[in-house]
C-alpha positions, -999 to +999 in steps of 0.1 A: -135+098+771-139+104+808-111+125+823-080+101+833-089+074+813-061+060+790-067+067+753-076+033+735-069+031+700-052+052+670-055+066+638-033+078+616-041+097+581-016+093+556-011+106+523-003+078+495+013+104+472+000+110+437+005+075+424+039+056+422+041+037+457+076+045+463+064+082+468+047+080+502+067+090+526+088+070+555+066+082+579+035+069+559+052+037+551+059+026+587+027+036+598+010+006+571+037-017+584+018-013+617-018-010+609-043-036+625-067-020+599-062+002+565-088+020+551-080+030+515-094+048+483-091+022+459-101+041+431-075+070+441-044+050+457-020+023+437-026-013+452+012-014+451+013+013+484-004-017+500+024-040+501+035-017+529+007-029+553+016-062+571+003-092+555-022-095+589-035-061+584-075-065+575-080-041+543-113-022+539-123+001+505-134+032+512-158+032+482-177+012+500-183+032+532-201+066+542-187+083+567-207+065+596-194+035+586-161+049+587-165+059+625-178+024+631-142+012+623-129+038+647-152+030+674-143-007+669-103+005+671-113+023+705-131-014+717-103-038+705-071-010+713-067-015+668-046+010+649-063+019+619-044+034+592-066+058+569-049+058+533-058+092+513-047+097+478-019+130+474-017+147+506-051+143+531-052+181+540-067+188+504-101+176+493-097+142+514-127+146+533-102+143+567-120+171+588-150+155+597-130+122+604-109+139+629-137+155+648-153+120+653-117+107+665-110+130+688-147+124+703-142+090+706-108+092+722-086+081+695-051+087+694-045+106+663-015+114+635-017+128+602+011+123+582+016+145+550+021+133+515+031+143+483+003+159+462-004+158+424+005+194+415+037+186+430+042+156+408+030+176+380+055+202+381+086+174+390+072+155+355+075+184+335+109+201+357+089+231+362+096+253+393+061+272+402+072+301+416+094+314+393+117+350+406+101+378+389+076+358+372+052+340+399+057+344+436+026+321+445+001+289+439-036+288+442-045+256+447-085+255+437-107+233+413-139+249+393-171+256+413-205+240+404-189+206+412-210+182+441-197+204+468-203+241+464-177+267+467-176+294+495-187+330+483-159+349+468-139+316+457-145+310+412-119+301+394-125+337+374-115+353+407-083+336+414-076+341+377-073+376+382-039+376+403-019+358+372+000+333+391+005+301+390-025+276+393-033+239+400-064+229+394-082+196+406-113+182+399-125+201+366-113+180+336-150+173+328-160+207+325-128+217+309-144+240+283-159+259+311-128+257+329-109+273+299-134+303+296-135+310+335-092+314+331-095+337+303-122+359+321-105+362+348-075+374+328-051+348+314-045+352+279-050+322+254-013+319+247-009+313+286+009+278+292-009+250+303+002+219+316-021+187+320-015+160+343-034+124+337-027+100+367+005+115+373+034+090+380+007+059+374+019+038+349-001+054+323+005+086+333-001+108+302+015+146+307+005+173+282+015+205+269-014+232+253-025+267+261-055+281+276-070+285+246-067+252+238-072+236+269-107+222+262-095+209+231-071+189+241-089+177+274-118+165+243-088+148+221-077+126+247-111+118+266-095+127+297-124+134+320-112+122+353-079+116+375-066+149+357-049+179+371-042+212+352-014+238+362-018+273+347+003+302+345+034+323+327+056+306+352+055+270+331+072+286+303+094+315+320+131+313+315+160+337+317+153+347+354+176+345+390+168+339+425+186+372+446+191+342+472+224+327+453+232+361+437+265+368+449+256+403+456+230+390+479+241+382+519+228+367+545+233+353+582+261+324+564+273+343+533+289+375+527+281+398+499+305+407+468+306+443+473+307+451+435+280+426+427+257+441+458+264+473+440+250+462+405+219+438+426+208+472+438+211+494+409+188+466+391+163+473+421+174+443+439 
């Protein structure tokens, strides 16, 4: 677009959330209400989410599109001053192939907004009512997938290497090779008794949440035939009990609360 030209058209990338229509953000739902065209991943996003769109909106299934034909829609948005909502599953920043689209939108001069969404790993943790960052157990969460799929992994990124940290891991796009996944997790240092949550289509009507261990992961997946739409949470935090955050300890102080002196001394004596 030449200098001084007025931008025409708009593209909004919206995270639809993990499945349930009411887990889309308010901002995402409002973007759908205003959309002239909705490009959505029909195999990954619940059709109920489209209830937020205007009846007059053009609905396009992204499964039928290549990047080039998607860009043609953005080009039409510029020519006709249209608002396109690109509806991604979960959060568009994770395995959404969004970056390549953003670059084309920038070259076309489209006004762009990205609306985050609830990722399935967050929904899975909520479904089993577990915190993924438990004090003194795990303070990091690694989001990754098993290497060897359709998209190459960068050098140095492997399940085995990440597993060496022993913290919480959320593993996407790996169910079809569950045996290999379990082997890599154990080779990296997780013991066979390390707890695992297997989350199939979390928040969908046919949601299935299973508990197993790294040692029984492959058997569990095979028994329930979970080859697709399955996420794994792995790590000791999933079965941790009896720990306490220092933030809400009476011996901890911050800008809004003074510490109790006796509790402060006890906390410091314990190494806190």
